[in-house]
N, C-alpha and C positions, 0 to 999 in steps of 0.2 A: 544464517536466516534471521528474521526479525527477532527482537528482544523477547525473552520469555522468563518467567519466574515460576517457582515451584507452586506457590499458592498465592491467593489474593492477600492474605495476611502478611506474608513475607514481602510482597510487592509494596504494600502501604508502609510497612516498617522501613524498607529500603528507601522509598521515596521521601519519607519523612526525614530520614538521616541525610539524604543527598541534596534535597531541595535547599536547605539553608546554605550548604556549602557552595552550590551552583550560584545561588543568588548573591552571596558575598563576593565570590569570584567575579561575577558579572558587574559588580559595583553598586548593587542595590543596598539601601540602608537597613538598619536593624528593624525598624517598624515594618518595612516591606516584608522582611524575612518572617517575622512573627505572624503577620497577617496571612502570608502565603501558607505557612505551616498549619495555622488554625483552619483555613479554608480547605486545605488538603484533607485534614482529618475529618472535618464535617462532611465534605464531599464523599470521602471514602465510606463513611457510615451510611450516608444516603444511597450511594451506589451499590453497596452490598445488599441493602434492603430491596432496591429495585431489581437487582440481579436475581434475587430469590423469588421475586414475583413473576419474572418474565419467562421462566422455563415453560416450554410449550411443545406439543407433539409436532412431528415433521422435522424438517431441516431448517435450522436457523444459522445464517452466516453472520458471524460477529466480526467487526473490524472498523477501520477508518474508510470513509467514503472514497477518498482519492487514492488509497493505497494500491500500488500496482500489484502487490501480492494478492490482495483481496480481489482485484480485477481478474487475476489468473483463475482463482477458484470460481468466481462469478461466470466467467466465460465457459468453463467446463460444465457447470451446472446448467447454464442456458443451452449449450450444445446438446446435452443429454435430454433436455426438455423436462427435467423434473421440477416440481414445485418446491420453492423455498421462500423464506422471508429473511430480511436483514435486520440486524441490531447494530446500529452504528454509534460510534463514540467520536468525540472531538479529539483530533491529534493525539497527544500523549496520554490523554486522561484515561483511556482504557487500560493502559499499562500502569500508570501511577495509582489509579484508584481501585482497580479490579484484578490487576495481575494478568490481564488478557494478553496473550501473544496475538499477532496480527498476521493472518487471519485465524479464526477458530470456527469449527463447524459443530454446532450442537445438534445431536441426533436424538429425536423423540424425547428430549428432556432427560435422557438416561445417561449419556456420556458425551464427552467433548473431545474432538480431534484438533490439535494444533499443528501449524506448519503446512504451508500450501502443498508441498509434495506429498506429505502423509495424507492429506485430505484427498488428493487425486488417486492415491493408491487405494484408499477406502472406496472411493466412487468406482474405481475399476473392479474391485471385488464385488460390489453391490450391483453394478449395471453392465459390466464388461461383456457378459454373455449375450445380451440382447441388443443394446444400443450404444455401448461404450468402447467399440473397437479402437477408436482414436486415442484412448487412454491406456492402451497396452504398453506396459512398462518394460520394453526390451532393454537389454544391458546398454546398448549404444545410446538409445534415446534418454534413459535415466542419467547416464553419465553427462550428457549434454545439458540436460535439465539442471542437474546440480551445479554445473559451471555457470549457467545463466543465473540461477538463484544466488549463488555466492559471490559472483563477480559483477555481472550486469546489474542485478537488482540492487546491490549495495552501493555500487560506484555511482550509478546515475542518480540514486537518491541523495547522496551527499552533494553532488553537483547541483541538483535542483534545490535543495535546502539552502545552499550557499547563496544562490541567486534570488530566491524567493523570500526567505525570512527577513531580510532587511526592510522589506516593504510590508508594513503591518496590514494594510488593506488587502494585499494579495495573499499574505500568509494566513490571515484569518479566513479568507475565502477558501483556500485549499484545505484548511483544517476543519471547515464545515460550519462556519458561523451563519451561513444562509440555508443550510440544510435542515429543513423543518422536521425531518424524521429523527434527528438527534434530539435528545432530551433538552428542553429549554434551559435547564439550570446549567448544563454543560456549555451551551453557547454563551450564556451570560458570563460564566467563569472565564471562558476563553477571551471574551472582550476585555475583561478586567485584568486577567493574569497573563496576557499574551507575552509581555517582555520577559516574565520569569520562565514561562514554558519554552519560549524561543532560546533563552540562555541554557535551559536544561537539555534540550535536543542538541544544541551545538556541542555541549560537553559530552553527552552520551555518545554521539556519533562522530566526534572530532571534526566538526564542520569548520574547516579553516580554508584559507586561500590555497595553501599548498595541497591539502587533501582534495579540494575541489578540482584543482588542475590535474591531479593524478586520476581522479575519478573520471574526468572528461576524456583523458587519454585512454584509460582502460575501456571505457564505453566504445570509443572509436575502434579499438582493437577487436572487440566482440563484433562490431558491425563488419569489420574487414573479414572476419572468419565466416560470418553468415553469408556475406556476398560471394565468398569462394565456394560455399556450398551451393548457392543458387546459380552459379556461373554456367552450368551445363543446361540451363533452361527448365529445370524441374519446377513444378508449381508450388511445391512445399519442401520444407527443409530436408525431409528423409524420403522424398520421392513423389509419388502421384497422389497420396492420400494425406489428409490432415492428421497430425499427431499431437500429442501433448507438448512436443518440443515447439511447434508453431504457436500454440496458445501461450506457452511460457514466454517465448521470445517477444511476441507481439504485445503481450500485457506488460512486461517489464520495460520494454522499449517505449511504450506509450507515453511515458513521462518526459521523454526527450523528443517525441514526434508530435504530441498533442493532436491527435486525430480529430478532435472536436468534441464539445460537451454533448452533442446529440448522438455520438457513437460510443464514447467511453462509458462503460456500464450500460450499454444500450439505452442511453439517455436518462437513466434513473438517478444519476448523480450529477446532472447538468449544472447544479448550483455551485459545485465545488471545483469544476474544471475550467481553467482560464482558456480563452482563445489565444492564438499565437500573438495577436496584436496587443494583448494586455501585458505581455512579458516585458521584463527590463531589456533595454536595447541590446546589451552584450549577450544575453541569454537568447533573445530572439534571433540574432545573427547565427548562433550555433544551431539552434532548433531548425531554422530554415535550411541550413546546410545538411543536417540529418534527414530532413524530410525529402530532399532531392536525391539522396544517395539511393542505390538500388535496394539496400536493406530497408531504408525508410519507405520506399515506394511499396515494398512488400508488406510492411506493417499497414500502411494506408489501404492497400488492396484488400487485405484480410478484414480490416475493420469495416470497410465499405460493404464487403460481401456477407459478413457474419454478425455484425454488431449494430445493425440498423435499429432505430428506435422502436420500442414496443408499441 
């Protein structure tokens, strides 16, 4: 699952220790390392203050605008029809400055649940009896969800980062530079520190040509498995009704399908989602192939049916 740390203090300590190493390994000079470390510490202090001020009643979904794991939780919340707000961070900054895993659900300012599958279990317990039947965690469905989270979610993320991060304009867009719901100081920091943040994520997730190729292959294997499940004509992965497996697959696969900025997040994160024509040529070719596959058409159908703009 996505990176997580025990506490914000530990996250900042680890980031402060790791950032100079990453920057040096990436070829940045001593001055850049010093400036990046100072900025990180200042940003961490400001972020902790802001975090203390933003606790509020109700449900608050914390995360990265474009995150496919956040989209999974967002889709479940929207399907339930419950009210919630979002607190968004730029790319890595939520992890580096606050120790946030992605996603997190803050409940009434009293406690926080991390990890998309744990959040869905909480929502099942809270709403399953009245409107959350689709979240029912049967043994078979949970096993498949875990496979999607740990294989599809991770592997397609590495492949996407490998293709997108070399293009600063596209990388900054995906990390939220145009998302005005993200604090302005984070967007300014992203603009200045993008090369260092890019180097950090490449080190943390081992984003290399070899890993990207493996990630693409494993993503295709998951698509093969999904297509086998759908081959008997069923409308959903586990039969005639929508389940959390459908939401998980479609959300995680969305970053290789690109259903459109007007559909991803129900249009609420349109400024961070590229259209297919914006992608690098090699990536665009693979994305178009995914979109035409039966599993890709399944994702596009569910997005069209359930994720229309608000």
